[in-house]
N, C-alpha and C positions, 0 to 999 in steps of 0.2 A: 477212775477214768474221767469223771466229770471235772475233777480237780486239775487233771492234766490238760484237758481241753480249755479250761478257764485260764490256766497259766499260759498256754500257747496263744490264745486270743489276746491276752494282756500284753504278751511280748510283741505280737503283730501290731497291736494298736500303738504301743510305745514306739515301735520302729517307724510306723507310718507318720506319727507326729514328729519323729526325729528327722524324717525325710521331707516333710512338708515345706520347710523354708527353701530347700534346694530345688524341689519340684516347682514351687512358685517362682523362684528366680529364673528357672529355665523357661517357663511360659512367658515371663516378662521379657527376657532377652529375645525369645523367638518373635514376640510382637514387635520389639524394637527393631529387629532386623528387617521387618517388613516395611518399615518407614524409609523415607528418603534420608540421605546422609545428613541433610541440614536439620532434620527434626529429631534425630536419634538421641543426641546428648541431652537435649532439653526434656524429651519425654522420659528417658531413662531416669533422670534425676527426679522428675515429678512423680512418676509411677513408683519408684523405689521408696520415696518418702511416704507415699500413700499406703503402701504395703506395710511399712514399718509401724504404722499406727494401729494395725489390725492385730488381733490375737492370733497365735499360732494354731489356727483351727482350719477347718474346711472352708471357712469364710475367706481366709486369705488366699487359699488355692482358687476358689471360684472368682475372686476379684482379679487374680493374676491371669486366669483364662480369659476374662472379659477384655483384657488389654489387646487381644488379637482383633476383636471387633472394633475397638477404639482406633487401632492403627489403620484398619481399612477405611474407617470413616474420615480420619485425618487426611489420608491420601486422597480420598474421593473429593473432599472439600477443596483441597489445594489444586488438584488436577481440573476440577470443574471450573474453578475461578480462572486458572491459567488458560483453559480452552476458551472461555468467554472473551478474554483479552485477545487471544489469537484470532478468534472469529471476527472480532471488531476490526482488528488490523487487516485481515484478509478482505473484509468488506470495503474498507477505506481504500485499499490498494486496487480493488476491482473497479471502484469508481474513478480513480485516477487513470487506470488503464483505459476505461471506456472513454474518458475525456480525450486522451491522446489519440485513441483509435478514431474517434469522431473527427478530431482535427485533421488526421491524416487522410480520412475518407472524403471530407467535405472541402478542405482548403484548396485543392487544385482547381475545382470548378469556380470557387469564389475568386481566386487569383485571376483566372482566365476571364471571367465576367467583368471584373473591375478593369482589367487591362483593355478589354474591348470597349468599355464605356469611355475610358480615357481617350482611346484612339478616335472614337466617333466624335467626342466633344472637340478634340483638337482639329479633326478634319472639318467639322462644321465651322470652327473659328477661322481657319484658313480660307475655306470656300466663301464665307461671308465677307471677309476682307477683300478677296479678289473681286467679288461682285461689286462692292462699293468702289473699288479702284476703276472699274470699267464704266461706271456711271458718272464720273466726274468730267466736266467739259473743259475746265481750266487746265492748261498745260502744267502749271505749277502744282495744281491739286492732284493731277494724274500722277506726276512724278513723286509727289509726297506719298500718295496712296500706294504706288508701286514699291517705294522704299518700305512702307509699312508691311506690304505683302511679303517682301523679302525677309524682313525682320520676324514677321509672324511665322513664316515657314521655317526659319532658322530655329526659332524658339520651339516650334512643334517637333522638329527633327531631334533637337537636343533632349527635349523632355521625353520623347518616346524612347530614345536610346537609354535614358536613365530608368524609365519604366521597365524596359526589357531587362536591364541588368538587375533591377530590384526583383522582378518576377523570377528570373533565373536563380537568384539567391534564395528566395522563398521556396522555390521548387526543390532546391538542394536541401534546404532545411526540412521540408516535409518528407523527402525521401530518407533523409538521415533519421528522422524521428520514427518513420515506419520500420526501418531496418532495426533500429534499437529496440523498438517495441516488441519485435519478434523474439528477441533474446529475453526480454522481461517476461513475456508470456510463458516461455519455457520454464523460467524460474518460479513463476507463480503457480504453474501447474504442478511442479515438483513439491512446492510448499503445501499445496492443497492435499496432495497425496500423502505427504508426511503427517499432516494434521489428521487425516483419516486413519492412518496407521496408529497414531497415538490414541485415538478414540478406541480402536479395536483392542489395543494392549491394556488400556485402562479398564475395559470391561472384563478382562481375563484376570481372575484372582491369582493365577499362578505367575503373572508377569512381574518382573522386577520393578520396584518403584524407582530404583536408580536408573534403570534403562529408560523408563518413561520420562523421568526428570531430565535426563541427558538429551533426549530427543526434543523435549520442549525448549530447553536452552538453545539447542542448535536452530530450531525453527524460529525462535524469537530473534536470534542474531540475523538469520536470513531475511526475516521480514523487516527488521530495522535497516538492513542494507538496501532492500528494495525501496523503502521509504526515502532513503538518502538519494537513490538513483532518480526517483521522480522529483526530488526537490532540488537537483542541481540545475545548472544553467546550460546544459548541453542539448536540451530537447528542441529549442526553438519553438516553444509551445505556442498555443493560440494567442498569447499575448503579443507576439511578434506580428502575427497576421492582423489582429485587431488594430494594433497601432498603425500598421501600413495602410489598412483599409480606412482608418479614420483620417489619415493624412490625405489619402487619395480622394476621399469624399469632400474634404475641404477644398482641394484643388478643383474638383469637378464643379463645386459651387462657385468658386472664383471664376472659372472659365465661363460658366453660365452668365454670371453678372457682367463680365467684360465683353461678351460676344457682341460685335457691332450689329446694329440693325441695318437691313438693306434699305437703301433710299428708293423711293418710288420715282 
């Protein structure tokens, strides 16, 4: 009886050793399938070469089983690095969005204030010119000053008309930027929601690496598209306002310098 048992055990052991390469290969392939498509061929080749160097014992089987943990680690490292890049991109876009939002919120009052300052300076210039005209005793001097008043009023009216047109254009620019920003906000919110979904899937061991990878590629493309939106020339961003304000301040300074003094 003991002889029979020994024979049976020997046969079982031989069968186990005969099946070990196939079982190890199945564990290896199972681990490979948990990887992203881009990593599968490389890891299959590396892991197969490593197994081939081991003897056909339980050591090979244990090493093959360890590939499952290795696959999870490789996925985690890749997804963590990708999420870090995605978060950096989202933060940068949030700053750009805040800058445009600030421009849309504050520009109208800046434009209105600058316009009022220009109107006041021009009004003061015309008033001062009129005062000087009435103080002249010489008929020729009075006529000359009246001509100056007329010319000054013409300049003031023309310049104010130009200022009004520039203000209207800037207002349209601001309104357009605000409307466009609304659409960008919706896309950014969707991108943030997709980022959160990726995080949830990456924490779930049963999630498909290919599904997570596909979502990451989609999100990266969407973020790149948003960066290009902020980078185009259709915003009329604060550069336009800053340039207009700079020019207007130069004109205000010039008007201050040329404003005639009232004679006593």
